[in-house]
C-alpha positions in Angstrom: 6.4 19.0 6.9 9.8 18.9 5.6 11.1 19.1 2.2 12.7 15.7 2.1 16.4 15.5 0.2 17.2 13.1 -2.7 18.6 10.6 0.0 15.8 10.7 2.1 13.8 9.9 -1.0 15.7 7.2 -2.0 16.0 5.6 1.4 12.0 6.1 1.8 11.9 4.4 -1.8 14.0 1.2 -0.7 12.3 0.4 2.5 14.9 1.9 4.8 12.7 5.0 6.5 10.3 3.4 8.6 9.3 -0.3 8.5 8.1 -2.7 5.8 5.4 -5.2 6.8 4.9 -8.4 4.4 1.3 -8.7 3.4 -0.3 -12.0 2.4 -3.8 -13.6 2.9 -4.5 -12.2 6.7 -6.1 -9.0 7.2 -3.7 -5.9 7.9 -5.4 -3.4 10.0 -4.7 0.1 11.7 -1.7 0.7 9.5 -0.2 3.5 7.7 1.2 2.6 4.5 1.9 5.5 2.2 2.5 2.9 -0.6 1.9 -1.0 -1.6 4.0 -2.9 -3.4 2.4 -6.3 -4.9 5.6 -8.8 -5.6 3.0 -11.1 -7.1 -0.3 -10.8 -9.2 -2.8 -10.4 -6.4 -6.3 -9.9 -5.7 -7.6 -7.6 -3.1 -10.4 -8.8 -1.1 -10.9 -5.3 0.8 -9.0 -1.8 1.1 -9.3 1.3 2.7 -7.7 4.5 2.3 -7.2 7.6 3.9 -6.5 10.1 1.4 -9.5 9.4 -1.3 -11.3 12.7 -2.1 -14.6 13.3 -3.7 -17.9 11.1 -4.0 -16.5 9.2 -6.7 -13.9 8.0 -4.8 -14.2 4.2 -4.1 -11.8 2.0 -2.5 -14.1 -0.9 -3.1 -13.2 -0.5 -7.2 -9.7 -1.2 -6.1 -10.8 -5.0 -4.7 -9.7 -6.5 -8.1 -6.8 -8.3 -9.6 -3.3 -6.5 -9.5 -0.6 -7.6 -11.7 2.7 -8.4 -10.2 5.4 -5.2 -10.0 2.3 -2.9 -9.6 3.1 -0.2 -6.6 -0.3 1.7 -5.2 0.8 5.0 -3.7 -1.8 5.4 -1.5 -2.4 6.4 2.3 -3.5 2.7 3.0 -5.1 2.3 6.5 -6.0 -1.4 5.9 -5.9 -4.2 3.4 -7.0 -7.7 3.0 -5.5 -9.9 -0.1 -7.5 -13.1 -1.3 -4.4 -14.4 -3.0 -0.6 -13.1 -3.5 2.2 -11.5 -1.6 2.9 -7.5 -1.0 4.7 -5.2 0.9 3.5 -2.4 3.0 5.7 0.8 3.0 4.9 2.5 6.5 5.2 6.3 7.1 
């Protein structure tokens, strides 16, 4: 993996690298998000992530209410919301 310069990192943070996806209450599967930004207060029904380590790593612990403005930096593979709106940032 190449080292990213400041411009690449800024573009990535602004969603200008790869694509973004709006997440509502429909299941979003087979994705490769590096981050999910919760625009409004959201309730996560289920989430699967690809980079959790250890026997105590439990993505179901994230199935909870997430405050608006929160960003999860996690290799998300699928996510379903019960309520709210989020933005997924593709790798």
